[in-house]
C-alpha positions as CSV (number, residue, x, y, z in Angstrom):
1,M,13.0,22.6,-26.7
2,R,10.4,22.6,-23.9
3,M,11.1,20.4,-20.8
4,S,8.4,18.7,-18.9
5,W,9.8,18.8,-15.4
6,T,10.8,21.4,-12.9
7,C,13.4,21.4,-10.2
8,T,12.9,22.6,-6.7
9,S,14.9,22.4,-3.5
10,N,13.9,20.3,-0.5
11,R,15.4,18.7,2.6
12,R,17.3,16.1,0.5
13,G,18.7,18.7,-1.9
14,M,17.0,18.8,-5.4
15,S,13.8,17.2,-6.5
16,F,11.7,17.1,-9.6
17,S,8.1,17.4,-10.4
18,G,7.4,15.2,-13.4
19,K,9.9,12.5,-14.5
20,P,13.5,13.7,-15.1
21,P,15.1,12.5,-18.3
22,G,17.5,9.6,-18.6
23,L,20.8,10.0,-20.4
24,R,19.4,8.8,-23.7
25,T,16.7,11.4,-23.5
26,F,19.2,14.0,-22.5
27,F,21.5,13.5,-25.5
28,Q,18.5,13.1,-27.9
29,A,17.2,16.5,-26.6
30,L,20.7,18.0,-27.0
31,S,20.9,16.7,-30.6
32,D,17.5,18.0,-31.5
33,R,18.2,21.4,-30.1
34,F,21.5,21.7,-32.0
35,L,19.8,20.7,-35.3
36,N,17.1,23.3,-34.7
37,L,19.7,26.0,-34.1
38,L,21.5,25.1,-37.4
39,R,18.2,25.3,-39.3
40,E,17.4,28.6,-37.7
41,C,20.8,30.2,-38.0
42,C,22.5,28.7,-41.0
43,L,21.8,29.1,-44.7
44,P,22.8,26.4,-47.2
45,P,26.6,26.7,-48.1
46,G,27.3,30.2,-49.2
47,G,26.0,32.4,-46.4
48,V,24.8,32.8,-42.8
49,R,21.4,34.1,-41.8
50,G,20.8,35.9,-38.6
51,G,24.3,35.6,-37.2
52,S,27.7,34.1,-37.6
53,Y,28.9,30.5,-37.2
54,G,30.5,31.7,-34.0
55,Q,27.1,32.6,-32.7
56,V,25.8,29.2,-33.7
57,I,28.6,27.6,-31.6
58,A,27.9,29.9,-28.8
59,L,24.2,29.1,-28.8
60,F,25.0,25.4,-29.0
61,L,27.3,25.7,-25.9
62,L,24.5,27.6,-24.2
63,S,22.1,24.7,-24.9
64,V,24.6,22.3,-23.4
65,L,24.9,24.4,-20.3
66,T,21.1,24.9,-20.0
67,L,20.4,21.2,-20.2
68,A,23.3,20.3,-17.9
69,C,22.2,22.8,-15.3
70,Q,18.9,21.0,-15.0
71,P,20.1,18.2,-12.6
72,T,19.8,14.7,-13.9
73,G,20.9,13.2,-10.6
74,G,17.3,12.6,-9.7
75,D,17.1,10.1,-12.5
76,T,20.0,8.0,-11.3
77,R,19.5,8.3,-7.5
78,P,18.4,4.9,-6.1
79,P,14.8,4.9,-4.9
80,N,13.9,4.8,-1.3
81,I,12.1,1.5,-0.5
82,I,9.3,1.0,2.0
83,L,8.1,-2.6,2.5
84,I,4.9,-2.7,4.4
85,L,3.6,-6.0,5.9
86,A,0.2,-6.4,7.5
87,D,-0.3,-9.3,9.9
88,D,-3.1,-11.8,9.4
89,M,-5.1,-9.6,7.1
90,G,-7.5,-11.3,4.8
91,Y,-7.6,-11.0,1.0
92,S,-10.8,-8.9,0.8
93,D,-10.3,-6.6,3.8
94,L,-9.2,-3.6,1.8
95,G,-11.5,-1.2,0.0
96,C,-9.6,-1.8,-3.3
97,T,-10.2,-5.5,-3.0
98,G,-13.9,-5.4,-2.2
99,G,-14.0,-4.9,1.5
100,E,-16.4,-2.5,3.3
101,I,-13.6,-1.3,5.7
102,P,-12.5,2.2,4.6
103,T,-8.9,2.1,3.5
104,P,-8.5,5.3,1.5
105,H,-4.7,5.5,1.7
106,L,-4.0,2.0,0.5
107,D,-6.7,2.4,-2.1
108,R,-4.9,5.5,-3.3
109,L,-1.5,3.7,-3.5
110,A,-3.2,0.9,-5.5
111,A,-4.9,3.4,-7.9
112,G,-1.6,5.4,-8.3
113,G,0.5,2.3,-9.0
114,L,0.2,-1.5,-9.5
115,L,-2.2,-4.0,-8.1
116,M,-1.2,-7.7,-8.4
117,P,-4.3,-9.7,-7.4
118,N,-2.5,-13.1,-7.8
119,F,0.3,-12.7,-5.3
120,Y,1.3,-15.3,-2.7
121,N,2.8,-15.4,0.8
122,A,4.1,-18.4,2.7
123,A,1.0,-19.3,4.8
124,R,2.1,-18.0,8.2
125,C,4.0,-15.3,10.1
126,C,7.6,-16.6,10.4
127,P,7.9,-18.4,7.1
128,T,6.6,-15.5,5.1
129,R,8.9,-13.0,6.9
130,A,11.9,-15.3,6.3
131,A,11.1,-15.6,2.6
132,L,10.4,-11.9,2.3
133,M,13.7,-10.9,3.9
134,T,15.9,-13.4,2.0
135,G,14.3,-14.2,-1.3
136,L,14.5,-17.9,-0.4
137,Y,11.9,-20.4,0.5
138,P,11.3,-20.5,4.3
139,H,13.1,-23.8,4.9
140,Q,16.2,-22.6,3.1
141,A,16.3,-19.5,5.3
142,G,16.0,-21.7,8.5
143,M,12.3,-21.1,9.1
144,G,10.4,-24.2,8.0
145,D,8.2,-23.6,11.0
146,M,8.1,-20.9,13.7
147,V,10.8,-19.3,16.0
148,E,10.3,-22.2,18.5
149,G,12.0,-24.5,16.0
150,R,11.7,-28.2,15.4
151,L,13.9,-31.2,15.9
152,R,13.6,-34.8,14.9
153,K,12.2,-37.0,17.6
154,D,15.7,-38.3,18.3
155,S,16.7,-34.6,18.9
156,T,18.6,-34.3,15.6
157,F,19.2,-30.6,14.8
158,L,17.6,-29.5,11.5
159,P,18.9,-26.3,9.9
160,A,15.7,-26.0,7.9
161,Y,13.7,-25.7,11.1
162,Q,16.2,-24.0,13.4
163,G,13.9,-21.0,14.1
164,W,16.2,-18.1,13.1
165,L,17.6,-16.8,9.9
166,S,20.4,-18.9,8.3
167,Q,23.9,-17.5,8.0
168,N,23.7,-18.8,4.4
169,A,20.9,-16.4,3.7
170,V,21.3,-12.6,3.3
171,T,18.6,-10.1,4.1
172,I,17.4,-7.2,1.9
173,A,18.7,-4.9,4.7
174,E,22.1,-6.4,4.7
175,V,22.5,-6.1,0.9
176,L,21.2,-2.6,0.7
177,Q,23.2,-1.4,3.8
178,Q,26.4,-2.5,2.0
179,A,25.2,-0.5,-1.0
180,G,24.9,2.7,1.0
181,Y,21.3,2.5,2.1
182,Q,20.1,3.5,5.5
183,T,18.1,0.6,6.9
184,Y,15.2,0.8,9.3
185,L,12.8,-1.7,10.9
186,S,9.7,-0.5,12.7
187,G,7.4,-3.3,13.9
188,K,7.2,-7.0,14.2
189,W,10.4,-9.1,13.7
190,H,9.5,-12.7,14.6
191,L,12.6,-14.2,13.0
192,G,14.6,-15.2,16.0
193,N,13.9,-14.6,19.7
194,D,17.5,-14.5,21.0
195,E,20.5,-12.5,20.2
196,P,22.4,-12.6,17.9
197,H,19.3,-13.3,15.7
198,W,17.7,-9.8,16.2
199,P,17.3,-7.3,13.4
200,D,20.2,-5.3,14.6
201,N,22.4,-8.2,13.6
202,R,20.7,-8.7,10.3
203,G,21.4,-5.4,8.5
204,F,19.1,-2.9,10.3
205,E,20.8,0.1,11.8
206,R,17.7,1.7,13.4
207,T,15.0,-0.5,15.0
208,F,11.8,-0.3,16.9
209,A,11.3,-4.1,17.1
210,M,8.7,-6.4,18.5
211,I,10.8,-9.5,18.7
212,H,8.0,-11.9,19.5
213,G,4.9,-12.6,17.5
214,A,1.8,-11.1,19.2
215,G,0.8,-9.1,22.3
216,N,-1.3,-6.5,23.8
217,Y,-1.5,-3.4,21.6
218,F,-1.7,-1.0,24.6
219,N,1.2,-2.5,26.8
220,D,3.6,-5.4,26.8
221,E,2.1,-7.5,29.6
222,P,2.4,-11.3,29.4
223,W,-0.8,-13.0,28.3
224,A,0.0,-16.7,27.9
225,S,2.1,-17.3,31.1
226,K,4.2,-15.3,33.5
227,D,7.4,-16.5,32.0
228,Q,6.3,-15.9,28.4
229,F,9.0,-14.6,26.1
230,R,8.2,-11.1,24.9
231,R,10.5,-8.2,24.1
232,L,10.2,-4.7,22.7
233,H,13.3,-2.7,22.0
234,V,14.6,0.4,20.3
235,D,18.0,0.3,18.7
236,G,18.8,-2.8,20.9
237,E,17.7,-1.3,24.2
238,E,14.7,-2.6,26.0
239,F,11.6,-0.4,25.6
240,Q,8.7,-0.1,28.1
241,P,5.4,1.3,26.7
242,G,4.1,4.3,28.6
243,E,0.7,6.0,28.9
244,G,-1.2,6.4,25.7
245,F,0.8,3.7,23.9
246,Y,-0.9,2.0,20.9
247,M,1.1,-0.4,18.9
248,T,0.0,0.6,15.4
249,D,0.7,4.3,16.1
250,A,4.0,3.6,17.8
251,I,5.3,1.6,14.8
252,T,4.4,4.6,12.6
253,D,5.9,7.1,15.0
254,F,9.3,5.4,15.1
255,A,9.3,4.9,11.4
256,L,8.8,8.6,10.9
257,R,11.5,9.4,13.5
258,F,14.0,7.2,11.7
259,M,13.3,8.8,8.4
260,E,13.4,12.3,9.9
261,E,16.7,11.7,11.7
262,G,18.4,10.0,8.7
263,E,20.9,11.5,6.3
264,R,19.1,13.5,3.7
265,E,21.3,12.6,0.7
266,K,21.3,8.8,1.2
267,P,18.4,6.5,0.2
268,F,16.7,4.4,2.9
269,F,15.1,1.0,3.2
270,L,12.2,0.9,5.7
271,Y,10.6,-2.4,6.7
272,L,7.3,-1.3,8.2
273,S,5.9,-4.4,9.8
274,Y,2.6,-3.8,11.5
275,T,1.0,-6.2,14.0
276,A,-2.5,-5.2,12.8
277,P,-4.9,-6.9,12.4
278,H,-3.4,-9.9,14.2
279,W,-5.2,-10.9,17.4
280,P,-5.8,-9.8,20.1
281,L,-8.6,-7.5,19.0
282,H,-7.4,-4.2,20.3
283,A,-8.4,-0.8,18.8
284,L,-8.8,2.8,19.9
285,P,-12.3,3.6,21.2
286,E,-12.9,6.3,18.6
287,D,-12.0,3.9,15.8
288,I,-14.3,1.1,17.1
289,E,-17.1,3.6,17.3
290,K,-17.0,4.1,13.5
291,F,-17.9,0.4,13.0
292,E,-20.5,-0.1,15.8
293,G,-23.6,-1.6,14.1
294,R,-21.8,-2.3,10.8
295,Y,-21.7,-6.0,11.2
296,T,-25.1,-6.9,12.7
297,Q,-26.2,-8.5,9.5
298,G,-23.7,-11.3,10.1
299,W,-21.1,-13.2,8.0
300,H,-23.4,-14.9,5.6
301,V,-24.8,-11.6,4.1
302,L,-21.6,-9.6,4.3
303,R,-19.4,-12.3,2.7
304,K,-21.7,-12.4,-0.3
305,E,-21.7,-8.6,-0.6
306,R,-17.9,-8.6,-0.6
307,F,-17.9,-11.3,-3.3
308,E,-20.1,-9.2,-5.6
309,R,-18.0,-6.1,-5.0
310,M,-14.8,-8.0,-5.9
311,K,-16.3,-9.1,-9.2
312,A,-17.5,-5.5,-9.9
313,L,-13.9,-4.2,-9.2
314,G,-12.3,-6.9,-11.4
315,V,-10.2,-8.2,-8.5
316,I,-11.6,-11.7,-9.3
317,P,-12.9,-12.8,-12.7
318,E,-16.6,-12.7,-13.4
319,H,-16.7,-16.5,-13.6
320,A,-15.1,-17.0,-10.2
321,A,-17.2,-19.0,-7.7
322,L,-17.6,-18.3,-4.0
323,A,-16.0,-21.1,-2.1
324,P,-18.4,-22.9,0.2
325,E,-18.6,-21.4,3.7
326,Y,-16.2,-23.0,6.1
327,V,-17.9,-25.4,8.6
328,N,-15.9,-27.2,11.2
329,V,-17.6,-30.6,11.2
330,G,-15.7,-31.9,14.1
331,N,-16.4,-28.9,16.4
332,P,-19.5,-27.1,15.1
333,I,-19.5,-24.6,18.0
334,L,-16.6,-22.9,16.2
335,T,-18.6,-22.1,13.1
336,P,-22.2,-21.3,14.1
337,A,-24.9,-20.2,11.7
338,W,-25.7,-16.5,12.3
339,D,-29.4,-17.0,12.4
340,T,-29.2,-19.6,15.1
341,L,-27.4,-17.4,17.5
342,P,-29.2,-15.6,20.3
343,A,-29.3,-11.8,20.1
344,E,-26.6,-11.4,22.8
345,S,-24.2,-13.7,21.0
346,R,-24.8,-11.9,17.7
347,A,-24.0,-8.6,19.4
348,T,-20.7,-10.1,20.7
349,W,-19.7,-11.4,17.3
350,A,-20.6,-8.1,15.6
351,R,-18.4,-6.3,18.2
352,R,-15.5,-8.6,17.4
353,M,-15.7,-7.8,13.7
354,A,-16.1,-4.1,14.4
355,V,-12.8,-4.1,16.4
356,Y,-11.1,-6.0,13.7
357,A,-12.3,-3.5,11.1
358,A,-11.0,-0.7,13.4
359,Q,-7.6,-2.3,13.5
360,V,-7.4,-2.3,9.6
361,Y,-8.8,1.2,9.5
362,S,-6.1,2.4,12.0
363,M,-3.3,0.7,10.0
364,D,-4.5,2.4,6.8
365,R,-4.5,5.8,8.6
366,A,-1.0,5.2,9.9
367,I,0.2,4.3,6.4
368,G,-1.3,7.6,5.2
369,R,0.9,9.4,7.7
370,V,4.0,7.9,6.1
371,V,2.8,8.8,2.6
372,D,2.0,12.3,3.7
373,Y,5.5,12.6,5.1
374,L,7.1,11.5,1.8
375,E,5.0,14.0,-0.1
376,E,6.0,16.8,2.3
377,Q,9.7,16.0,1.8
378,G,9.4,15.7,-2.0
379,E,10.3,12.0,-1.8
380,L,7.1,10.2,-2.8
381,D,8.0,10.0,-6.5
382,N,11.3,8.4,-5.8
383,T,10.0,5.9,-3.3
384,L,9.0,2.3,-4.0
385,I,6.2,1.4,-1.6
386,L,5.2,-2.3,-1.4
387,F,2.2,-3.6,0.6
388,L,1.0,-7.1,1.3
389,S,-0.2,-9.4,4.1
390,D,2.0,-12.2,5.7
391,N,-0.8,-14.8,5.3
392,G,-4.5,-15.1,5.0
393,A,-6.9,-14.3,7.8
394,T,-6.9,-16.6,10.8
395,H,-9.6,-18.9,12.2
396,A,-8.0,-18.9,15.7
397,A,-10.5,-19.2,18.6
398,I,-8.5,-17.3,21.2
399,Y,-11.8,-16.4,22.8
400,L,-12.1,-20.0,24.0
401,A,-8.6,-20.2,25.5
402,T,-8.9,-20.8,29.3
403,S,-5.2,-21.1,30.2
404,F,-4.2,-17.5,29.3
405,I,-3.5,-15.1,32.1
406,A,-4.5,-12.0,30.1
407,D,-6.9,-9.6,31.8
408,R,-10.3,-10.1,30.2
409,S,-12.3,-7.9,32.6
410,G,-13.0,-5.1,30.0
411,P,-15.0,-4.8,26.8
412,I,-13.7,-6.4,23.7
413,G,-11.2,-4.1,22.0
414,S,-9.9,-2.5,25.2
415,A,-6.6,-3.1,26.9
416,R,-8.4,-5.3,29.4
417,S,-9.5,-7.9,26.8
418,F,-7.8,-10.6,24.8
419,D,-10.0,-11.9,21.9
420,S,-10.1,-13.0,18.3
421,Y,-12.8,-12.9,15.6
422,G,-13.0,-16.6,14.8
423,A,-13.4,-18.8,11.8
424,R,-16.6,-17.3,10.4
425,W,-15.3,-13.8,10.2
426,G,-11.9,-15.1,9.0
427,N,-13.8,-16.9,6.2
428,M,-15.3,-13.6,5.2
429,S,-12.0,-11.8,5.3
430,N,-10.6,-14.4,2.9
431,T,-13.5,-14.1,0.4
432,P,-13.8,-15.8,-2.1
433,Y,-11.1,-18.3,-1.1
434,P,-11.2,-21.4,1.1
435,L,-9.5,-22.0,4.5
436,F,-7.1,-19.8,6.4
437,K,-3.7,-18.9,7.7
438,L,-1.5,-22.0,8.1
439,Y,-3.1,-23.9,5.2
440,T,-1.7,-23.8,1.7
441,A,-5.2,-23.4,0.1
442,E,-5.7,-20.0,-1.5
443,G,-7.3,-18.5,1.6
444,G,-4.1,-19.2,3.5
445,I,-1.5,-18.1,1.0
446,K,-3.0,-15.4,-1.3
447,T,-2.6,-11.7,-0.7
448,P,-3.0,-8.7,-3.0
449,L,0.3,-6.9,-3.6
450,I,0.2,-3.1,-4.0
451,A,3.3,-1.5,-5.6
452,H,3.5,2.3,-5.8
453,Y,6.5,4.0,-7.5
454,P,5.6,7.1,-9.6
455,K,9.0,7.2,-11.3
456,G,8.6,3.6,-12.4
457,I,5.0,2.5,-12.4
458,E,2.1,4.1,-14.3
459,P,-1.2,4.7,-12.3
460,N,-3.9,2.1,-12.6
461,T,-1.6,-0.7,-13.6
462,V,-2.9,-4.3,-13.0
463,S,-0.8,-7.4,-13.5
464,V,-2.7,-10.7,-13.5
465,A,0.6,-12.6,-13.4
466,Y,1.3,-14.6,-10.3
467,G,4.1,-13.7,-8.0
468,H,5.5,-14.8,-4.6
469,V,7.0,-13.2,-1.6
470,I,10.4,-14.6,-2.6
471,D,10.3,-12.1,-5.5
472,L,10.5,-9.0,-3.3
473,L,14.2,-9.2,-2.6
474,P,15.2,-9.5,-6.3
475,T,12.8,-6.7,-7.2
476,C,14.2,-4.3,-4.6
477,L,17.8,-5.1,-5.5
478,E,17.1,-4.6,-9.2
479,L,15.5,-1.2,-8.7
480,A,18.3,-0.2,-6.3
481,G,20.9,-1.2,-8.9
482,V,22.5,-3.7,-6.4
483,E,23.9,-7.1,-7.2
484,Y,22.9,-10.1,-5.1
485,P,26.0,-11.4,-3.3
486,E,27.6,-14.9,-3.5
487,T,29.1,-14.5,0.0
488,Y,28.3,-12.3,3.0
489,N,30.3,-12.0,6.2
490,G,32.4,-15.0,5.1
491,H,29.4,-17.3,4.6
492,P,28.4,-18.6,1.1
493,I,25.0,-17.4,0.2
494,Q,22.4,-19.6,-1.4
495,P,21.1,-18.3,-4.8
496,A,17.9,-16.3,-4.5
497,E,14.8,-18.3,-5.6
498,G,12.6,-15.4,-6.7
499,I,12.5,-13.2,-9.8
500,S,12.3,-9.5,-10.2
501,L,8.8,-8.1,-10.6
502,A,10.2,-5.0,-12.3
503,P,8.9,-6.1,-15.8
504,A,5.4,-6.1,-14.4
505,F,5.9,-2.6,-13.0
506,R,6.6,-1.5,-16.6
507,G,3.6,-3.3,-18.0
508,G,5.4,-6.3,-19.2
509,A,5.0,-10.0,-18.6
510,L,6.4,-12.3,-16.0
511,P,7.2,-16.0,-16.6
512,A,3.8,-17.7,-16.9
513,G,4.8,-21.3,-16.1
514,R,7.4,-21.2,-13.3
515,P,6.6,-23.5,-10.4
516,L,6.0,-22.2,-6.9
517,F,6.0,-24.3,-3.7
518,W,4.6,-24.2,-0.2
519,E,4.9,-26.4,2.9
520,H,3.8,-25.8,6.4
521,H,2.8,-28.3,9.1
522,G,2.4,-31.0,6.5
523,N,0.1,-28.8,4.3
524,Y,1.7,-28.4,0.9
525,A,1.1,-27.1,-2.5
526,V,2.7,-26.5,-5.9
527,R,1.5,-24.2,-8.6
528,K,2.7,-24.3,-12.2
529,G,0.9,-22.1,-14.7
530,K,-2.9,-22.6,-14.2
531,W,-2.5,-25.9,-12.3
532,K,-2.2,-26.2,-8.5
533,L,-1.7,-29.4,-6.6
534,L,-2.9,-29.0,-3.0
535,N,-2.5,-31.3,0.0
536,V,-4.5,-30.3,3.1
537,V,-4.0,-32.1,6.4
538,D,-7.4,-32.7,7.9
539,A,-7.6,-31.0,11.2
540,K,-9.5,-33.9,12.7
541,D,-7.0,-36.5,11.6
542,A,-3.4,-35.5,11.2
543,G,-2.8,-38.5,8.9
544,G,-5.8,-37.8,6.6
545,D,-4.1,-36.1,3.7
546,R,-6.3,-35.0,0.8
547,L,-4.6,-34.5,-2.5
548,Q,-6.5,-32.2,-4.9
549,L,-5.9,-30.6,-8.3
550,F,-7.3,-27.3,-9.4
551,G,-7.3,-25.4,-12.7
552,L,-7.0,-21.9,-11.3
553,D,-7.7,-20.1,-14.6
554,S,-11.3,-21.4,-14.6
555,D,-11.6,-22.1,-10.9
556,P,-9.7,-19.5,-8.9
557,S,-11.4,-20.3,-5.6
558,E,-10.5,-24.0,-5.6
559,S,-14.1,-25.2,-5.8
560,R,-13.7,-28.2,-8.2
561,D,-11.1,-30.9,-7.6
562,V,-10.2,-32.3,-11.1
563,S,-7.5,-34.7,-9.9
564,A,-9.4,-37.7,-11.3
565,Q,-9.7,-36.1,-14.7
566,H,-5.9,-35.2,-14.9
567,P,-3.9,-37.9,-13.2
568,E,-0.9,-37.1,-15.4
569,M,-0.8,-33.6,-14.1
570,V,-1.1,-34.8,-10.5
571,R,1.9,-37.0,-11.0
572,E,3.9,-34.2,-12.7
573,L,3.3,-31.7,-9.9
574,Q,3.8,-34.3,-7.2
575,R,7.2,-35.1,-8.8
576,L,8.1,-31.4,-8.8
577,Y,7.1,-31.0,-5.2
578,Q,9.1,-34.0,-4.0
579,E,12.2,-32.7,-5.8
580,W,11.8,-29.3,-4.2
581,A,11.0,-30.7,-0.7
582,A,14.2,-32.8,-0.8
583,R,16.2,-29.8,-2.1
584,V,15.1,-27.3,0.6
585,G,15.0,-29.7,3.6
586,V,11.3,-30.4,4.2
587,E,10.7,-33.1,6.8
588,P,7.5,-35.1,7.5
589,F,5.8,-32.9,10.0
590,D,4.6,-35.8,12.2
591,S,8.2,-36.8,12.7
592,L,9.2,-33.5,14.4
593,I,9.0,-32.2,17.9
594,L,9.3,-28.7,19.3
595,A,12.8,-27.5,20.0
596,R,11.8,-24.8,22.4
597,P,8.7,-23.9,24.3
598,I,6.1,-21.6,22.7
């Protein structure tokens, strides 16, 4: 029998090229070899050809030893898991989803594995991170809003809005650590500002952690006020950036260090949580230079170009419409028309987008360093890599903020700048979808998911099923062969809300009609099958809710409200949402106040 894999030694012991056989394949091969030996060596009853029965038995035992000596441990060894989260990256910013920004390393992972174009996050940084870590909806995990938390106006404490992870939730790191995994975090945490709510207390044994939510990529200087909370630490000790520091590269450097210094025979879980491309717009000069002049055509032209590439790639269906360009009616200065801008303003806006593109490009290069390391160590085939964004692109107008103390004396993109790229470029990043981060429209909650796992996912796999960030914990636990606990550290643990995506990894189907839910700052949505009910709080009038219904199979970009045509579906989805909101602890947002200063 001819085997289709080879065994070589590496830093972790033995590794295979090709896919090692499972036990069923092993014993089937053994049976086939024994039957072949009998055919070759044995005559029908009455004689022996080519040797004695003793020789047949000897050859059979040799076959057993031959197969047994080709280690099968590689088939049963749990996979390493790397969960990569981008920050504020829009749906169409990657090359593989239609963007003009070169992202060859992420494109390679998508081509070599699975792309799920219909994947969802939880609309904003903290809620998504809480759901990702715990497999629960954000409110269940204690993160119905941000780390500042919310109280009722009478100061009633609300566990769903406490601003740190609940003790009745368990993190991926905590479960995998108990199962023998090494657990590492490198990057943004944003799930609790104060101890004991740091990652070191939530299952991570090695950490390079940015505890807060945003900051200068070149240093850790305050930017909002002198007493602003901000903290970088390594393994629990405060860290001060030195000369040549750049956040994206530092996150990667520490991740590589943790893997290099780990125990070779144990699997690891790495949460690689980049701050890119979240504002401020900060990039290395040589990266910015690559994009100088690329965005001088403006957002109108480039958004349409992205849309056409997305259709050509099949990321969106041919019948998809391009959502209308976002216009802020109440404050039109935030959404100018490109052709109305003077040349100097167009140059400034083009520079902003060039720096943003450089941030995405730099992150992709950093991810390539991690993939290269796995290949060098013979670990790529046995590593599940997951990539997504924590929310859609932002429309934040940081460039208009006048209260910040950040140094803005240098060119956009330098350490002496503090800027963002605004609603028009954010609208382009979210092509073809409407709105942005914070909103529960598709532009705020949709992200492509890339999953790469050569041992378990065939190349060029695409799943059009919809999934949610709550599904990542069940997926990781299933592939690691680990059970979800009922209790942890003496606390009862809420049942996970998500499902495993492993069937999609194998080319199978996921449940088509399961409902999914969102709520953030009064914006809410529920999706069930093709139907999505959307409530958007009008930015000009906090009480001006607009309830809309969309059939996403025919209208993926939410361009046609069909609530009037299907009132029964509106009622059904509204009922499901209200039941869910009561179950997870959603409160009317206008009844809440900040618990702690931002």
